[in-house]
C-alpha positions as CSV (number, residue, x, y, z in Angstrom):
1,M,-17.5,31.8,-5.7
2,V,-18.5,30.8,-2.1
3,S,-21.9,29.3,-2.0
4,N,-24.7,30.9,0.0
5,Q,-24.9,27.9,2.2
6,M,-21.3,28.4,3.4
7,V,-22.1,32.0,4.3
8,V,-25.3,30.9,6.2
9,D,-23.4,28.4,8.1
10,V,-20.8,30.9,9.3
11,L,-23.6,33.3,10.4
12,R,-25.3,30.7,12.4
13,K,-22.2,29.4,14.2
14,I,-21.4,33.2,15.0
15,K,-25.1,33.7,16.2
16,E,-24.8,30.7,18.4
17,I,-21.5,31.8,19.9
18,S,-22.3,35.5,20.3
19,G,-26.1,35.7,20.4
20,V,-25.9,38.7,17.8
21,Q,-28.3,38.4,14.9
22,L,-26.6,39.3,11.5
23,C,-28.0,39.7,8.0
24,V,-26.0,39.3,4.8
25,Y,-26.6,40.9,1.5
26,T,-24.8,40.5,-2.0
27,V,-23.8,43.6,-3.8
28,D,-27.0,43.7,-5.8
29,G,-29.1,44.1,-2.5
30,S,-30.4,40.5,-2.4
31,V,-30.5,38.9,0.9
32,I,-28.5,35.7,1.6
33,D,-29.7,35.2,5.2
34,D,-31.8,37.8,7.1
35,N,-32.1,36.0,10.6
36,G,-35.3,38.0,10.8
37,I,-33.9,41.3,11.2
38,R,-34.2,42.5,7.5
39,K,-35.9,45.7,6.8
40,S,-38.3,46.2,4.0
41,D,-36.3,49.3,2.8
42,E,-32.8,48.0,3.4
43,S,-31.8,48.0,-0.3
44,A,-31.8,51.8,-0.3
45,S,-29.4,51.7,2.6
46,I,-27.4,49.1,1.1
47,L,-26.8,51.0,-2.1
48,K,-25.9,54.2,-0.1
49,F,-23.2,52.1,1.8
50,L,-21.5,50.7,-1.3
51,S,-19.3,53.7,-2.0
52,N,-18.4,54.4,1.7
53,K,-15.8,53.1,4.4
54,D,-15.5,49.4,5.6
55,V,-17.6,49.9,8.6
56,Q,-20.6,52.6,8.8
57,E,-23.3,53.2,11.2
58,Y,-26.8,54.3,9.6
59,E,-30.1,54.3,11.0
60,E,-29.3,52.5,14.1
61,R,-27.6,49.5,12.2
62,Y,-24.0,48.7,11.5
63,Y,-23.0,48.0,7.8
64,F,-19.7,46.1,7.2
65,R,-18.0,45.7,3.9
66,V,-16.7,42.0,3.2
67,N,-14.3,42.3,0.2
68,D,-12.7,39.5,-2.0
69,G,-9.5,41.1,-2.5
70,T,-10.2,44.6,-3.6
71,R,-13.8,43.7,-4.9
72,L,-16.9,44.0,-2.6
73,E,-18.5,40.7,-2.2
74,F,-21.0,40.9,0.7
75,I,-22.5,43.3,3.2
76,V,-23.0,42.4,6.7
77,V,-25.9,44.0,8.7
78,A,-26.1,44.1,12.6
79,P,-28.6,46.0,14.7
80,K,-26.7,48.5,16.8
81,N,-25.9,47.4,20.4
82,D,-22.8,46.8,22.7
83,Q,-21.6,43.7,21.0
84,A,-22.6,44.4,17.3
85,L,-19.5,46.3,16.4
86,M,-16.9,43.7,17.6
87,V,-19.0,40.6,16.4
88,G,-19.5,42.4,13.0
89,K,-15.8,42.8,12.6
90,M,-15.1,39.2,13.5
91,T,-17.7,38.1,10.9
92,V,-16.0,40.2,8.2
93,L,-12.6,38.5,9.0
94,Q,-14.2,35.0,8.9
95,L,-15.9,35.5,5.5
96,E,-12.9,37.1,4.0
97,A,-10.8,34.2,5.2
98,L,-13.3,31.9,3.6
99,L,-13.2,33.9,0.4
100,A,-9.6,33.8,0.3
101,A,-9.3,30.0,0.9
102,H,-11.8,29.4,-1.7
103,Q,-9.9,31.6,-4.3
104,E,-6.8,29.8,-3.6
105,R,-8.5,26.4,-4.0
106,Y,-9.9,27.9,-7.3
107,D,-6.5,29.0,-8.4
108,K,-4.9,25.7,-7.5
109,D,-7.6,23.7,-9.4
110,N,-7.1,25.9,-12.5
111,F,-3.3,25.7,-12.3
112,I,-3.4,21.7,-12.1
113,K,-5.9,21.5,-15.0
114,N,-3.9,23.7,-17.2
115,L,-0.7,21.7,-16.3
116,L,-2.2,18.4,-17.1
117,L,-3.2,19.9,-20.4
118,D,0.1,21.4,-21.0
119,N,-1.4,24.9,-21.3
120,L,1.5,26.5,-19.3
121,L,4.9,27.8,-20.1
122,L,7.8,26.4,-18.0
123,V,8.2,29.8,-16.3
124,D,4.4,30.1,-15.6
125,I,4.7,26.6,-13.9
126,Y,7.2,27.7,-11.3
127,N,5.7,31.2,-10.8
128,W,2.3,29.5,-10.0
129,T,4.0,26.9,-7.7
130,K,5.7,29.7,-5.8
131,R,2.4,31.6,-5.5
132,L,0.4,28.7,-4.4
133,H,3.1,27.2,-2.0
134,I,3.3,24.1,-4.1
135,D,6.6,22.1,-3.8
136,P,7.7,21.8,-7.5
137,R,10.2,18.9,-6.5
138,A,7.8,16.6,-4.8
139,K,7.1,13.3,-6.3
140,R,3.7,12.9,-7.8
141,V,1.6,10.3,-9.7
142,A,-1.6,10.7,-11.7
143,Y,-4.6,8.2,-11.1
144,L,-7.3,8.4,-13.8
145,I,-10.7,6.7,-12.5
146,E,-13.3,5.7,-14.9
147,T,-16.9,5.0,-13.8
148,K,-19.4,3.6,-16.3
149,H,-22.6,5.3,-15.0
150,K,-23.4,9.0,-15.0
151,E,-25.5,8.5,-11.9
152,D,-22.1,7.6,-10.1
153,A,-22.0,11.3,-9.0
154,S,-21.0,10.6,-5.4
155,A,-17.8,8.8,-6.8
156,L,-15.9,12.2,-6.7
157,E,-16.8,12.8,-3.1
158,T,-15.9,9.3,-2.1
159,V,-12.5,9.7,-3.8
160,R,-12.0,13.2,-2.1
161,S,-12.7,11.8,1.3
162,M,-10.0,9.0,0.8
163,F,-7.4,11.7,0.1
164,A,-8.7,14.2,2.7
165,D,-5.8,13.9,4.9
166,N,-3.3,15.2,2.3
167,E,-4.2,18.7,1.3
168,N,-1.4,18.7,-1.4
169,D,-3.4,16.2,-3.4
170,F,-5.6,17.4,-6.4
171,I,-8.9,15.6,-7.2
172,A,-11.3,16.7,-9.8
173,A,-13.9,15.5,-12.3
174,I,-12.7,15.5,-16.0
175,D,-16.2,14.8,-17.2
176,E,-19.3,12.9,-16.1
177,N,-17.4,9.6,-16.2
178,N,-13.9,10.3,-15.3
179,I,-11.9,11.5,-12.2
180,I,-8.4,12.5,-12.1
181,V,-6.3,12.4,-8.9
182,V,-2.8,13.9,-8.6
183,H,-1.4,12.2,-5.5
184,E,1.8,13.7,-3.9
185,L,3.9,10.6,-2.7
186,A,5.3,10.4,0.7
187,E,9.2,9.6,1.0
188,N,8.5,5.9,1.8
189,E,6.0,5.4,-1.0
190,D,6.9,3.0,-3.6
191,D,5.4,1.1,-6.6
192,N,3.7,-1.4,-4.2
193,D,2.0,1.4,-2.4
194,M,0.9,3.1,-5.7
195,K,-0.7,-0.2,-6.8
196,Q,-2.4,-0.5,-3.3
197,T,-3.7,3.0,-3.5
198,A,-5.3,2.2,-6.9
199,V,-6.8,-1.3,-5.7
200,T,-8.1,0.7,-2.7
201,I,-9.9,3.2,-4.8
202,A,-11.4,0.6,-7.2
203,D,-12.6,-1.6,-4.2
204,M,-14.0,1.4,-2.4
205,L,-16.1,2.7,-5.4
206,N,-17.2,-0.9,-6.4
207,T,-18.3,-1.6,-2.8
208,E,-20.6,1.5,-3.0
209,A,-22.4,-0.1,-6.0
210,M,-20.6,2.0,-8.5
211,S,-20.0,-1.2,-10.8
212,Q,-17.2,-1.5,-13.5
213,V,-15.0,1.1,-12.0
214,R,-11.5,1.1,-13.5
215,V,-8.5,2.9,-12.1
216,A,-5.3,3.4,-14.3
217,Y,-2.0,5.3,-13.2
218,G,1.1,6.6,-14.7
219,N,4.8,6.6,-13.9
220,V,6.1,8.8,-11.0
221,A,6.7,12.4,-11.9
222,D,9.8,13.8,-10.0
223,E,9.0,17.2,-10.6
224,I,5.8,19.3,-11.2
225,R,6.3,19.9,-14.8
226,K,6.1,16.2,-15.5
227,V,2.9,15.7,-13.9
228,S,1.2,15.9,-17.3
229,N,3.3,12.9,-18.5
230,S,1.9,10.9,-15.9
231,Y,-1.6,11.8,-16.6
232,K,-1.1,10.9,-20.4
233,E,0.4,7.6,-19.3
234,A,-2.6,6.8,-17.2
235,K,-5.0,7.8,-20.1
236,L,-3.0,5.4,-22.3
237,A,-3.0,2.7,-19.6
238,L,-6.8,3.0,-19.2
239,S,-7.3,2.6,-23.0
240,V,-4.8,-0.2,-23.4
241,G,-6.0,-2.0,-20.5
242,K,-9.6,-2.3,-21.7
243,I,-8.1,-4.2,-24.6
244,F,-5.5,-6.6,-23.1
245,N,-6.3,-6.5,-19.4
246,S,-10.1,-6.5,-19.5
247,E,-10.4,-8.7,-16.7
248,Q,-8.5,-6.3,-14.4
249,N,-9.9,-3.2,-12.9
250,V,-6.6,-1.7,-11.9
251,V,-3.8,-0.9,-14.7
252,A,-0.4,0.5,-14.4
253,Y,1.2,2.1,-17.3
254,A,4.5,0.4,-16.3
255,S,2.7,-3.1,-16.7
256,L,1.4,-2.6,-20.2
257,G,4.3,-4.4,-22.0
258,I,4.0,-5.1,-25.7
259,G,0.3,-4.0,-25.7
260,R,1.5,-0.4,-25.5
261,L,3.3,-0.7,-28.8
262,I,0.4,-2.6,-30.6
263,Y,-2.1,0.1,-29.7
264,Q,0.1,2.6,-31.6
265,L,-0.2,0.7,-34.8
266,P,-2.4,1.7,-37.7
267,I,-5.2,-0.7,-38.4
268,P,-4.2,-1.1,-42.3
269,M,-0.7,-2.2,-41.0
270,C,-2.3,-4.6,-38.4
271,R,-4.4,-6.3,-41.2
272,M,-1.4,-6.7,-43.5
273,F,0.5,-8.3,-40.6
274,I,-2.5,-10.8,-39.9
275,E,-2.7,-11.8,-43.5
276,E,1.0,-12.6,-43.7
277,I,0.9,-14.6,-40.7
278,F,-2.5,-16.5,-41.0
279,K,-2.7,-16.6,-44.9
280,G,-6.3,-15.5,-45.0
281,Q,-7.3,-17.2,-41.9
282,S,-8.0,-15.6,-38.4
283,P,-7.5,-17.0,-34.9
284,E,-11.3,-16.2,-34.3
285,N,-12.1,-19.1,-36.8
286,F,-10.1,-21.6,-34.6
287,D,-12.3,-24.0,-32.7
288,E,-12.7,-23.8,-28.8
289,E,-10.2,-26.7,-28.3
290,T,-7.5,-25.2,-30.3
291,L,-7.9,-21.7,-28.5
292,T,-7.8,-23.4,-25.2
293,T,-4.7,-25.2,-25.9
294,I,-2.8,-22.1,-27.2
295,N,-3.9,-20.0,-24.4
296,Q,-3.0,-22.7,-21.7
297,F,0.3,-23.3,-23.5
298,F,1.2,-19.8,-23.4
299,E,0.3,-19.3,-19.6
300,N,2.6,-22.2,-18.9
301,S,5.5,-20.7,-20.7
302,L,5.6,-23.2,-23.5
303,N,5.8,-26.1,-21.1
304,V,4.2,-29.2,-22.8
305,S,4.2,-31.3,-19.7
306,E,2.7,-28.8,-17.3
307,T,0.1,-27.8,-20.2
308,S,-1.0,-31.4,-20.7
309,R,-1.4,-31.9,-17.0
310,Q,-3.6,-28.9,-16.5
311,L,-5.6,-29.8,-19.7
312,Y,-6.2,-33.3,-18.4
313,I,-4.8,-34.7,-21.7
314,H,-2.0,-37.1,-22.6
315,R,1.4,-35.4,-23.6
316,N,1.0,-37.0,-27.1
317,T,-2.5,-35.5,-27.5
318,L,-1.1,-32.1,-26.9
319,V,1.8,-32.6,-29.2
320,Y,-0.7,-33.8,-32.0
321,R,-2.6,-30.5,-31.5
322,L,0.5,-28.3,-31.8
323,D,1.6,-30.4,-34.9
324,K,-2.0,-29.7,-36.5
325,L,-1.8,-26.1,-35.6
326,Q,1.7,-25.9,-37.2
327,K,0.4,-27.5,-40.4
328,N,-2.5,-24.9,-40.5
329,T,-0.5,-21.8,-39.7
330,G,3.2,-22.6,-40.3
331,L,4.0,-21.6,-36.7
332,D,5.5,-24.2,-34.2
333,L,4.5,-22.9,-30.9
334,R,7.2,-25.1,-29.2
335,V,9.9,-22.7,-31.0
336,F,10.3,-19.5,-29.2
337,D,10.5,-17.1,-32.3
338,D,7.3,-18.8,-33.7
339,A,5.5,-18.5,-30.2
340,I,6.3,-14.9,-30.1
341,T,5.0,-14.3,-33.5
342,F,1.9,-16.1,-32.8
343,K,1.3,-14.3,-29.3
344,I,1.8,-10.8,-31.0
345,A,-0.7,-11.8,-33.7
346,L,-3.3,-12.9,-31.2
347,M,-2.9,-9.5,-29.5
348,V,-3.2,-7.6,-32.7
349,V,-6.4,-9.4,-33.6
350,K,-7.7,-8.4,-30.2
351,Y,-6.8,-4.7,-30.8
352,M,-8.2,-4.7,-34.4
353,R,-11.7,-6.2,-33.0
354,Y,-11.9,-3.6,-30.2
355,M,-11.2,-0.7,-32.5
356,E,-13.7,-2.0,-35.0
357,N,-16.3,-2.1,-32.2
358,Q,-15.5,1.4,-31.1
359,E,-16.1,2.6,-34.5
């Protein structure tokens, strides 16, 4: 429903232009804005008017019906004078246009929400797109924005202002901590543009003191019925990113890599895998020096010379540490297959710890 403030704003602008004072009532006789012309016994006139024609003269006043489709929504009242009839009709047109626009926005919001939740049949999807003048073949991508604090209520308005130039975009709050954006891509927008959009959203919200904002986005949906897939991918990217990309505030589903697969594993299977690899040990029990060596070795793509240089140690010292690790775990990180196994095991442990903390 259109807010009372929106109705008041319309009346005040019309008064500024025409000089005609108008009063607006709801169907139950309560006044929205009286402009100082309300009569104490006006309610009786309103009730008499409800079942009559669109414009009626009664006791030196004009009464105008404002309909939302076929339903009576407001009654505009104007004191009878030379301009009142024309201004009253113009006011009705303005308010009915406002109601129609609001209804279309409401219908569009509901359509997109049901689309994201897979609540629509395929035939319903295309019927709604035709009714709401939505291009079903346009490319779209879903962004999911997570804010950590309930007081970040202005985040929704900030995001809406960022996409204000494109009326085909959909922005809504899923709950008090999450915002969804379904962005319609221009012909020249590519993966780099999508990433930059996500970075801009995160930077904008974090700049406005809304700390710890995270943004995730899915793959491009090349037709309207696939938008829910992009939304689900964004949700998964947000969850997986917290585990394996915790230092990043922007995560793309396409960049999740093996973390996406690990996230699907049941915890009992993860425990069995870690037990088999480390024989009762855990990477969490390794000393700081060993963990630093392992991480640096992986970051340098198993390059011994570059790793020793960055750690400021002799090459033989690094080789000694790797030999020691091989003796304790049976895995030689200089061998590609062993390195892959060890890397996956580290990610599995990280995933297990995260899930345990969630519980």
